[in-house]
Backbone bond lengths (Angstrom), bond angles and torsions (degrees), N, CA, C in turn:
res aa  C-N    CA-C-N  psi(-1)  N-CA   C-N-CA  omega(-1)  CA-C   N-CA-C  phi
1 M - - - 1.446 - - 1.529 108.90 -
2 K 1.316 117.63 135.50 1.460 121.70 178.27 1.520 110.38 -72.70
3 K 1.331 115.12 153.41 1.457 120.36 178.16 1.534 110.54 -55.99
4 S 1.337 116.98 -38.13 1.461 120.35 -177.63 1.525 113.19 -69.70
5 E 1.342 117.79 -18.90 1.450 120.07 179.68 1.529 112.69 -83.06
6 K 1.290 116.86 -21.35 1.461 120.12 177.86 1.524 108.89 -78.46
7 K 1.331 116.21 156.06 1.456 120.14 -177.08 1.523 110.25 -132.66
8 A 1.322 115.54 141.33 1.460 121.81 -178.97 1.523 110.86 -116.51
9 L 1.318 115.17 143.65 1.452 122.17 172.47 1.521 107.22 -111.35
10 I 1.317 116.39 127.29 1.467 122.21 180.00 1.526 107.48 -112.07
11 M 1.331 115.82 129.76 1.460 121.95 177.46 1.519 108.01 -113.42
12 M 1.324 116.00 121.44 1.464 121.58 -176.77 1.522 110.00 -117.79
13 A 1.316 115.83 141.95 1.457 121.88 172.47 1.518 107.70 -115.87
14 T 1.338 116.57 133.42 1.457 120.58 -179.49 1.523 110.72 -128.88
15 Y 1.324 114.13 154.70 1.462 121.56 171.28 1.522 108.22 -161.77
16 N 1.302 115.94 116.58 1.468 122.69 179.33 1.528 111.97 44.99
17 G 1.321 115.61 52.19 1.461 121.64 -177.75 1.515 114.06 -101.82
18 E 1.302 116.56 22.92 1.458 122.10 -176.14 1.529 113.09 -48.92
19 E 1.310 117.60 -39.06 1.471 120.96 -175.72 1.525 113.17 -74.06
20 T 1.335 118.34 -23.14 1.468 119.75 -173.73 1.526 114.83 -124.23
21 I 1.332 118.23 -7.50 1.461 119.85 -172.65 1.526 112.34 -65.57
22 R 1.322 118.17 -35.50 1.469 120.06 177.97 1.528 110.72 -61.85
23 E 1.323 115.77 -45.31 1.466 120.38 179.64 1.533 110.56 -61.21
24 Q 1.329 116.26 -41.07 1.456 120.29 -179.74 1.531 111.36 -66.30
25 L 1.315 117.37 -45.78 1.466 120.72 179.28 1.530 111.32 -66.63
26 D 1.330 116.40 -40.08 1.474 119.82 176.58 1.525 110.79 -60.89
27 S 1.315 116.83 -39.60 1.459 121.34 179.59 1.529 111.00 -63.51
28 I 1.316 116.80 -44.31 1.469 120.05 177.91 1.526 110.31 -61.80
29 Q 1.314 116.70 -45.52 1.461 121.00 -178.05 1.525 113.11 -66.41
30 S 1.310 117.95 -25.57 1.469 120.40 -175.63 1.530 113.62 -92.21
31 Q 1.316 117.89 1.43 1.460 120.51 178.46 1.528 110.95 -66.91
32 D 1.320 116.37 153.41 1.467 120.90 177.31 1.525 111.23 -61.74
33 F 1.320 116.47 -40.42 1.464 121.17 178.80 1.524 108.27 -77.32
34 Q 1.312 117.00 117.81 1.466 120.92 -172.83 1.533 114.78 -112.55
35 N 1.319 117.28 -5.06 1.462 120.26 -175.62 1.530 109.70 -93.10
36 W 1.320 115.97 80.42 1.456 122.03 -176.22 1.520 110.76 -142.33
37 E 1.331 114.87 163.95 1.458 123.22 169.73 1.519 107.32 -130.23
38 L 1.320 115.96 143.88 1.458 122.07 -177.32 1.528 109.64 -118.41
39 Y 1.342 114.97 127.67 1.454 122.77 174.79 1.518 107.40 -118.66
40 I 1.332 116.94 132.57 1.465 121.54 -172.02 1.523 110.03 -123.76
41 S 1.324 115.57 134.41 1.457 121.91 169.84 1.524 107.63 -110.55
42 D 1.311 116.44 123.52 1.464 120.99 177.95 1.522 108.94 -106.28
43 D 1.314 115.33 132.11 1.470 121.89 -175.66 1.534 111.14 -85.47
44 N 1.354 114.78 48.80 1.460 121.95 177.21 1.530 112.33 59.62
45 S 1.318 116.20 50.75 1.466 121.95 -179.85 1.527 111.42 -56.05
46 S 1.326 115.36 145.42 1.465 120.73 177.65 1.525 111.42 -103.40
47 D 1.324 118.01 0.52 1.462 121.69 177.38 1.540 108.70 -103.06
48 K 1.305 118.02 -154.82 1.472 121.23 -175.93 1.529 113.55 -96.95
49 T 1.314 117.68 19.78 1.468 121.11 -178.87 1.520 111.76 -53.97
50 R 1.311 117.80 -51.56 1.477 120.67 -176.67 1.520 111.86 -65.61
51 E 1.331 117.42 -35.68 1.460 120.12 178.71 1.527 110.83 -66.49
52 I 1.319 117.07 -39.88 1.468 121.10 178.12 1.523 110.17 -65.10
53 I 1.324 116.42 -45.03 1.470 119.97 177.89 1.529 109.84 -59.80
54 A 1.317 117.42 -42.49 1.467 121.07 179.78 1.530 111.26 -61.39
55 E 1.331 117.73 -36.51 1.471 121.44 175.04 1.529 110.14 -59.39
56 Y 1.316 116.06 -47.83 1.464 120.82 179.21 1.523 110.93 -64.50
57 Q 1.309 116.05 -38.17 1.459 121.25 -179.51 1.536 110.23 -62.70
58 Q 1.310 117.04 -36.92 1.467 121.06 178.12 1.527 111.55 -63.09
59 R 1.341 116.62 -32.81 1.469 121.51 -175.80 1.519 113.32 -94.66
60 D 1.325 118.21 -15.75 1.460 120.48 -174.59 1.527 109.35 -137.28
61 S 1.309 116.09 109.15 1.472 120.89 -176.16 1.523 113.22 -69.31
62 R 1.330 118.03 -9.88 1.466 120.57 177.27 1.518 111.87 -75.64
63 I 1.323 117.74 -16.12 1.469 121.89 174.78 1.520 105.62 -86.82
64 K 1.318 115.55 100.40 1.456 122.06 -164.94 1.523 115.96 -88.22
65 K 1.305 117.36 -42.19 1.461 117.96 -167.73 1.517 110.15 -150.08
66 I 1.327 115.43 137.67 1.462 121.59 170.86 1.524 106.40 -116.10
67 L 1.320 115.42 112.42 1.467 121.28 179.08 1.524 108.24 -97.80
68 I 1.304 117.29 141.60 1.462 120.71 176.39 1.519 107.98 -101.86
69 N 1.319 115.86 120.32 1.458 122.04 -179.54 1.531 108.01 -88.62
70 K 1.321 117.89 102.38 1.463 121.72 -176.04 1.522 114.08 -108.68
71 K 1.328 116.47 -21.77 1.460 119.45 -171.56 1.530 112.72 -78.40
72 F 1.336 116.70 -58.47 1.461 121.71 179.32 1.518 107.65 -120.72
73 H 1.315 117.42 153.51 1.458 119.74 -175.47 1.521 111.49 -125.79
74 G 1.302 114.94 162.53 1.455 122.23 -177.45 1.520 110.05 112.14
75 A 1.312 116.29 166.28 1.464 121.84 -175.19 1.531 111.84 -59.26
76 Y 1.314 117.13 -46.96 1.461 120.27 -178.43 1.530 110.69 -58.63
77 A 1.330 116.52 -51.13 1.465 120.76 -178.08 1.520 111.57 -63.77
78 N 1.320 117.02 -35.05 1.459 120.92 -179.38 1.532 111.10 -67.98
79 Y 1.326 116.66 -46.23 1.466 119.25 176.49 1.528 111.09 -67.00
80 F 1.320 117.25 -37.84 1.458 120.52 178.00 1.527 110.42 -61.94
81 N 1.328 117.22 -37.42 1.457 122.27 179.55 1.528 110.99 -58.70
82 V 1.314 117.37 -47.59 1.469 120.34 -179.00 1.529 110.21 -71.91
83 L 1.323 117.42 -38.83 1.467 120.58 178.38 1.531 110.82 -62.85
84 E 1.294 117.05 -42.71 1.468 121.45 179.03 1.534 110.56 -63.60
85 Y 1.324 116.77 -40.40 1.467 119.73 176.75 1.525 110.59 -60.77
86 I 1.318 117.08 -46.34 1.469 121.91 -179.84 1.525 109.48 -60.76
87 K 1.314 116.26 -47.65 1.468 121.22 -178.41 1.525 111.85 -57.82
88 N 1.319 117.13 -38.89 1.460 121.31 -174.90 1.530 114.91 -91.40
89 N 1.337 117.76 -14.37 1.460 119.23 -171.49 1.524 116.05 -128.34
90 I 1.315 118.26 -11.87 1.460 120.95 -175.02 1.528 108.99 -123.03
91 S 1.315 116.30 135.05 1.461 121.19 179.64 1.527 111.17 -69.12
92 N 1.326 117.50 130.89 1.460 122.32 177.81 1.517 112.34 -66.50
93 D 1.313 117.95 -22.55 1.459 122.08 -178.38 1.521 112.58 -77.05
94 Y 1.305 117.14 -11.22 1.452 121.69 -173.63 1.527 113.21 -81.92
95 F 1.329 117.91 -25.03 1.465 121.96 -174.67 1.524 111.46 -117.70
96 D 1.338 114.41 146.82 1.460 121.77 176.88 1.519 112.18 -97.99
97 Y 1.331 115.92 -27.64 1.467 121.61 -176.49 1.529 109.09 -132.15
98 Y 1.334 114.90 147.19 1.461 121.71 176.32 1.521 108.30 -129.31
99 F 1.336 116.53 132.27 1.461 121.59 -178.25 1.518 110.31 -132.46
100 Y 1.316 114.85 145.99 1.476 121.24 168.48 1.511 107.30 -102.73
101 C 1.326 114.21 145.52 1.453 119.51 -178.44 1.518 108.75 -135.35
């Protein structure tokens, strides 16, 4: 199978990352491997993190979903939020690789 035929799912957790989120998204987009989808859980940021992500989402259809984590907070709960969404809404057969970011 060619590298381009494989597909990766990236799960990202964010919280008040306004200062670094552009650099992180640019880094993902500039990788050699381009066949990926990105799902993001935001831990109810009070800065412009979600607005910046939404800008990128408008320009890149691989950025699929921004979930707002409102129930429980912290890194564990934020990553669990995106993982739970993937488990309940995305077919496991669709992706070859899974990454946390």
